[in-house]
N, C-alpha and C positions, 0 to 999 in steps of 0.2 A: 525745119529745125536748123538752128545755127550752132556751130561748135567752135570753140576757141582752143587752138592747140598751142601749147608752149612747150619748151624743152623740159623734159622730165615731169610734165604736168598735163593732165587732161581735165578739161572742165566742160560739163554739160549744162546747158541752160535750155529752158523750154520756149518753144515757139508758140505763141498764143494765136497765130493766124490760122486756126483750124475752123472747121465748119461751125461748131457750137461752143467753142472755147472750153470744152470739157474733155474731149478725147485727144490725147497727145501720144506721141511715140518717141522713144529715145533709142537711137541707134549707136552702137559702139563703133567708133572710127579708129583708123590706124594710128598708132603712136610709135614712139621710139622705144629704146631699151629692150629690143628683141621681142616685142610683143607680136601677137598674131594679127592678121588683117582684120579680125573682128575686134581688135583692141586689147584682147587679153588671151593668155595662153590656155590650152586645153587643161581640163581637170583630170583627164585620164592619167592614171598612175601606172608606169611601167612595172612589169612583173619583177624586174631586178630590184627596183626601189622597194617594193613590198617585202621582198626577201631581206633586203638590207635593214628595213625598219624592224622586221621580226627579230633579227639578230641583235638589235639594240636593246631588246627587252631585258631588263636586269633580272637576275635569278631571284625567285621569291625567297624571302627570309623564313627561317624556321622559328616557330613559337618557342618561348621559354617554357620552363617546366609547368608553372601554374597559370601561364597567360591564357591557356585554352579555356579556363574557367571564368573568363572575363564577363560573360553574360549570365553567370549563375547568381541567383539571389539567395537570401537567407534560408528559404525553404529548400532550395536545391542543395545547399551545403548540409542542411540537416538530413536530407534524403541520402546524400553521399556518405555521411558519417554513419548513419544507421546501416546503409547498404554495405559499407566496408566491414563493420562489425559482424554482420550476418555472413559475409563472404569468408571472413576469418573463421567463423564458426563452421562453415562448410568444409574448409580445409582442415580444421582441427578435429573433425569427426573421424577422419581417416586413421590417425594413430590410435585413437581410442578403440576403434573397431579392431585394429591389429592386436591391441592388448587383450581384448575379449577372445579373439581368434587364437591367440597363443595359448590361453587356458584351455580352449576347446581341443586344439591339436594335442597338447600335452596329455590331457585326460584320456583322449582316444588311444594314444600310443601306449600309455601305461596299462590300459585295460586289455589291449590286444596282445600283451606279452604272454606266451604260453608258460604254464607253471613248471614244466620240465626244463625250462631254461636254467633254473637254479642248479641242476645236476651237471651242467656243462662245466668243463674246465676253462678258466679264464684264458683267452687267447693272449699271445705275446703282444707287448707294446700297448696294452690296454690297462688302464687303472681299474683294479678290481672293484673299487667303489662305484664305478660307472656302469656296472652291470645292472640294468633296470630290473626291478622286481614288481610283480603284479600287486599293486597296493589297493586298487579299486575293483570292486565287483561291478557287474553290468548294471545292477540296480543303482549303485552309488553314482556311476557315470551318468546314467540317464537323469538322475536328480540334479547333478551339476549342470548338465546341458540345458535342462529346463530353465534354471536360473540364468544361464548365459543367453538363452534365447530372449528372455525378457530384456536384457541389456541391448541385444541386437535391435529389438523393436523400438526401444527408447531412442537409441542412436539413429535408427532409420527415420523416425518421425522428426527428430531434431535436424537431421540432414535435409529432409524435404522442406521443412519450414525455413531453415536458413537459406537454402538455395532459392526458394520462392521469394522470400523477402529481399534478399540481396540483389538478385538479378532484376527483379521487378523495379526496385527503387532506382537502380542505376539506369535502367532503360527509360523510366519515367523522367528522371532528371535530364537525361540526354535529349529526349524529345522536347522537353521544355526549353532547354538551352538552344537547341538547333532551331526551334521555331523563332526565337528572338534573333538569332544570328541570321536566319534566312530573311526575316523582315527587315533587319537593319541593313543587310547586304542589298536587298532589292531597293530599299529606300535610297541608299547611297548611290546605287547605279542610276536610278531615275534622276538624281540630283546633279549628276556630273555634266560638265559642259560637253558640247559636241566634239571638241577637239580631242577629248579623252577617248571617245568612242572610235574616232578615226584611226587611232594607233593600235586598236585591238584587232586580233584575227577574227574572222567570221566564226560564229558559234562558240567563241570562248566564254562569253558571259553566261550563256545557257548551260555550259558545262560547269561553270562555277556554281550555279544555282542548284545543280543536280549532283554531279559526281563528287565535287569537293565537299559538299555538305554531307553527303553520305559517308565519306571518309571521316569527317569530324564526328558524325554520330557514332560510328564504330569506335573511335578513340575515346568517346565519352561514355558509352553505354555498356553493352554486354561484354565487350572485349576487356574493359577495365575490371568488371566484376570477375570475369574468368581469370584474369591475371592475378588478382588478389587471392582468389581461391587456390590457384595452382601454386603460387608462392608459399602459401601456408601449408598446402599439402606436401610440397617439396621439403621445406625445412622441418615440418612436423614429422614426416616420415624418416628423415635423416636423424633427427634428434632421438626419436624412438629407437631406431636401429642402433645408434651408438650406445644408448643406455642399456639396451638389451644385450648387445655383444659387439664391442668395438673392433675386435680383430677381424671378424667375418665382414663387418661393414666396410672396413678399410680395403679389404680385398675386392669387394664388389665395386666400390667407388673407383678403385684404380682401373677397373675394366670398363666402367660406364662411358668414358669419353669415346670409345669405339662406337657404341650404340648411338650416342648423340651426334657424332660426326656423320655417321651413315644416314641418320634421319635428316640432318640438315642438308646433306648433299642431295638426297631425294627431293626435298622441298625446293631446292634451287633448280634442279632439273625440271621439275613440274612447272615452276613459275616461268622459267626461260622458254620452254617449248610450248607452253600454253599461250604465252604472249605471241609467239611466232605463228601459232596455229590460228589464233583469233585474227591476227593481221592478214593472214592468207585468206581466211574466210571472208574478211571484210572487203578484200579486193574483189572476190567473186560476187559478194552482195552488191558492191558498187556497180559492177558490170550489169547485174540483173536489174538494178534500179534504173540504170541509164537506158537499158534496152526497153524496159516496160514503160518508161516515161516517154520514149520516142518510138513507140511501137508502130505508128503509122509510117514513119520514115523508114524503119527497118523493113516493114512489109512492102513498101513502095519500091525499094531497091532489091527485094528478094535477098535480104541479108541474114535470114534466119540461120542458115548453115554456118556462116562466118561467126555470128554471135554465139552459137552453140560451141564452136571450137574455142573461142575466147573465154567463155565461161568454164569450159572443161579444163583449159590450161591452168586457170587459177585453182580449180579444185584439185588438180594433180599436185600442185605445189603444197596444198594443205594435206593431201594424202601422204606425201613424202615426209613432211614434218611430223605427222601423226605416227608414222611407222618408226621414225627415229625416237620420238618421245616414248613409244611403247618399249623399244629395245633398251634404252637407257634407264627407264623406270624399272624395268625388270631386273637389270643388273644392280641398280641401287637398292631395290627391295631385297634382293638376294644377299647383298653385302650387309644390310641391316639385320637380316635374319641370322646370318653367320655370326655377327657380333653379339647378338642376343644369346645364341646357343653356346658360344664360347663362355659368356658370363655364366650361363646356367651350369655348364660342365664344371668349371673351376669352383663355383660356389658350392655345388652339391658334392664335390669331392672334398673340399676343405671343411664344409659344415659337419659331416659325419665324423671326420677326424677329430674336430673339437669336442663333439659329443662323447667320443670314446676316451679322450684324454683329459678333458676339463668339464666333467659332468656337473661340477658345482656351479658353473657359470652358463653352460650350454646344455640344452636338451632339444629333442626333436621339434617341439613347438617353437622354440626360440629360433632355430635355423630357418624354419619355414617363414615366420613372420619377418625376420630380418631380410630374407630374400625378397619377399613380396613388397616390403617397405622400400627397399633400395630400387627395385624394379619400377615401382610407381613413381618414385622420385625422379628416376631417369626419364620416364615417359613425360613427367611434368615439365622437365627442362625442354624437351622437344616441342611440347604444346605451348610453352611460353613464347617461343621464338616468333610464331605468327602474330601473337598479341603485341610484341614489341615492334614488329613491322607495321602493324596497324597504327600504333602510337606515332611512329615516325611519319607515316603517310598523313595522319591527322595533323601533326605539327607542320608539315610542309604545306598542305592544303590550307590549314588555318592561317598560316602566315600570309599567304596571298589574299585570302578572304578578308582577314582583319585589316590588311593594308588598304583594301578597297573601302572598307567600312569607315576607317579613320581618315581617309583622304578628304581634304577640304576642296570643294569645287571652286574653280575660279569664277564661275557665274552661278551663284546659289539662288535657285528659284524658291526655296523653302524659307529663306530668311525674311524677316519683316522689315529689314533695313531698306532704305531708299525712299525717295520722295514720292508721294502720291498726290499729283496735282488735282486741284478741285475742279478744273475745267480743261477739257481737251479739244483743241482745234483740229490738229492733224497735219500740220506742216512738217514735212520730212526733208532733211538735208544731210548730204554726205560731204564732208569738208576734207579734202586732201587725204583720202583714205588709201592706205597701203595695207595689203593683207596677203598673207600666205597661209595655207592650211598647216596646222601643227604637224601633221604626218608627212608633209611635203615642203619642207623649209626651202628647198632649192628650186621650187617652182612658184614664181609669183602669180597671183590671181588678179588682184586689183593693184594698180600702181598710180598713186596720186589722183584718185578719182574724186571729182567734185560734182554733185548732182543735187538739184533742188526740185522737190515735188510739192506744189501747193496743195492745200486741203481742197477736197471736192473735185479734183481733176482725175480723169481716167488716164492712166499712163501705161504705155507698153514699152518694155525693154526688149529691143530687137537685136539679135546678133547670132553668130554661129554657136553651135553647141560647144560648151566649155569656156565661153568668153567671160563668164562671171555674172550672168543674170540672176541665177538662183542664189549665188553667193551674196549679192547685194541684198536680196530679201532676207537671207539668214542673218546678215549683220543688223538689219532693222529689227528683226525678232530677237536680237542679241543671243543667238546661238553661239556666236563668236564675238570677240572684241577685236577691232582692227589693230594691226601692229603700230600704225601711226595714223594720225588724223582722228576725226570725230564723227559720230553719227548723232544728229540732233533731231529732237521731236519738240516742235513749238519753241525752238531756240534753246532747249535744254539738252545737255549731253545725256544720252540714255543710260550711261553708266551711273548717273546720279539718281535714276528712277528705280522704283521698286520693280523687280523683274516680273513677279507674278501679275502685278497691275498692268505692266506694259503689254505682256502677252495676252492678257484677257481682253484687250482692246484691238487685237489683230486677228482677223479671220483669214485663213489660208486654205485654198483648195489646190493640192498638189497635182502634178501631171498624172499620177497614178494613185487616186484616193484609196485609203485603207479603211475597211469596215472591221470594227472590233466585235467580238462575240456579244450578242445581245440583240435587242430590237432596234429598228430604224430610229425610233423615237429616242432611245438611249444614246445612239450614236450621234444624233443631232444635238442632244443636250451635253455632249461630252465636254465642250468648252465652257458651258454655263449650266451646271447641274440644276440651278434653281429657276431655269427658264420656264415661263408659263406655256400652256398649250397653244395660245395664240402666237407667241413668239416662235414656237417650234414650227407651226404651220407657215408663218411668214417667212422663216428661213428656208423652208422647203420650196415655197413659191419663188423666192428670189433665185434659188439654184435651179429653177425649172425642173424640179423633181417631184412636185406635189402630185401631179396627175398620175405619173406611173406608180408612185407609192400607193395612192388610193386604189389603183387597179390591181395591186397585188392581193393574193388570197390572204385570209386571216391567218 
């Protein structure tokens, strides 16, 4: 082989003085510009560069309010509308049940007053008109209660139906939208150029397809239904309480922030220490996975005791975190209970006072339902917070996912654009190619490379590991585009050719072949799904795989 070396340029030409003029070898020779002796620098990426690239990743944007519904169709919007109405009905049932319960409580209290109460002298500071008199007999009370029980049954049936319709429709539309998002994300990932994959951390894409989409589903599905229901219960309960007795309601609302703050602190403590606990257990799991994966090495060096200690050390860390979590959770739960009982005490002190002094507006039943309504509204606020957190996580995950979906690939294999030649000869040429990997801009891989490979010739690229042999093949496959120079096929720049057509005429067997789930026949047909059985057998024979395939059991 002859090579012509010029300053800042390397040119490879083929020597046809071989045995049969078919087998040729190309060896990368030393060049200038700081290249390795094999002609090109190594592709190995230092760890500090990987960390540097990871830091360059821009933070994911958050989705706007209605942007998360980008993949919803008309039927989904109809489902969401009906589901929202049903969830509103679920929340509206609560104040109606309190109205019925008020009548029940009032009726029971009136019936339970002993007749001799009328003989008592009115205590001081009590309005004489507020002395309750037994107006109902037991029979009358039972008759009233039967009528109220009917209303309870009606409201119960309405609540079940609204809950079932609302949550079902929201979860159905969430699954429909997530299915479209998942497919669009997977399709967009498959369509991206190799340079985009080089910049990603390992396992990040699989995490996007699983964890992020689960968060989006939560933000679109039952969390949304629960949020609407809780909001309606919150405002419905407060409105009912204000209408029934605004003074007592204001007193309870003034105390409710104590309960809300206590519950929120509890949730934050749980989230904080749960994350630490999971991280500690994940370290222990990593140790176990590492040991079990290399059990022969561990056994060969009698390292069982050492690995036991390493595993136990990580478990001790998780244990300490769990103890702290339990202590802090106990304190927070105690504070929450104290706040609740303070609200109970003041409410049940002030409520009877209003009954004694303002019996025209307050009775025993009113005090009870005001207390229950305000208490449920307070709990609703605490339950709303996790839903808001789920929406925030869905917006964050959705921003990253939607950015991937909307990203336009620099080398789009799905587009029908590009020339499709009617005849293919197979002459390949690299002209003055300069290339660096997108994730390693400071490390040149090919520098002014010129190479000609005529059709019908068997060519070997010989060189040290990392000198650019595989990179040259990837440029021919158009996994990447060169920074400068051109890659030609039959004299045409491959950038002008249809990408799918180009790759369909290239067969590649990598150093470590990969088999996909399925039969051997399906794997052979992977590059040409419409291949005939004869073509499949011919391909297996060319790869010297036909005999051992036929020897495999059915």
